[in-house]
C-alpha positions in Angstrom: 101.3 42.2 89.0 97.6 43.4 89.6 94.6 41.4 88.0 91.9 44.0 88.1 91.4 46.9 86.4 91.2 49.0 89.5 94.6 47.3 91.0 96.5 49.0 88.2 94.7 52.1 88.1 96.1 51.9 91.8 99.5 51.4 90.7 99.9 53.9 88.6 98.4 56.8 91.1 100.4 55.2 93.6 104.0 55.8 91.5 102.1 59.3 90.5 102.2 60.2 93.9 105.3 58.8 95.2 107.4 60.7 92.5 105.1 64.1 93.7 106.2 63.3 97.7 109.6 62.7 96.9 110.2 66.0 95.3 108.3 67.9 98.1 110.3 66.0 100.8 114.0 66.6 99.0 112.9 70.2 98.4 112.4 70.9 101.8 115.7 68.8 103.2 117.4 70.8 100.5 116.1 74.2 102.2 116.8 72.6 105.7 120.4 71.7 104.7 121.2 75.3 102.9 120.1 77.0 106.6 122.6 75.0 108.4 125.2 75.5 106.1 124.4 79.7 106.7 124.3 79.1 110.6 127.4 77.0 110.1 129.4 79.8 108.4 127.8 82.7 111.3 126.3 84.5 108.9 123.2 86.2 110.5 121.4 87.7 107.4 121.9 85.0 105.2 120.9 82.3 107.8 117.6 84.6 109.0 116.6 84.6 104.9 117.2 81.1 104.7 114.9 80.3 107.6 111.8 82.5 106.3 112.7 80.0 102.6 113.0 76.9 104.6 109.9 77.7 106.6 107.8 78.5 103.7 108.8 75.5 101.7 107.7 73.4 104.8 104.5 75.6 104.8 103.6 74.7 101.3 104.9 70.5 101.8 102.2 70.5 104.5 99.4 72.3 102.7 100.1 69.4 99.9 99.6 66.8 102.2 103.5 65.4 102.2 104.2 66.5 105.4 102.2 66.4 108.6 102.1 69.5 110.2 103.5 68.8 114.1 106.5 67.4 111.9 106.8 70.7 110.2 106.3 73.0 113.3 109.2 70.8 114.6 111.5 71.1 112.3 110.5 75.3 112.2 110.9 75.3 115.8 114.7 73.6 115.6 115.7 76.2 112.9 113.9 79.0 114.5 116.3 78.1 117.5 119.7 77.7 115.8 119.1 80.9 114.3 118.4 82.4 117.4 121.4 81.2 119.3 123.5 82.9 116.5 122.4 85.9 117.0 122.6 85.6 120.7 
């Protein structure tokens, strides 16, 4: 347990941030999973739609500071490659 007032405040802020970050990370993972399901079912239209949604979610997570921009760029690149392979 924290002894100082500032340490007690930091515990509260850290917990709030942890929950916020968990929400966004889960949202990113779910968007990617939905895209992978669409790719597995070989539905190009649905995969393209889900790709746009997943990229938007990742971009928002970057703006909010939950995910690093290079991590998001790498994930978006991998997803786009899978959709492109599906269309070929």
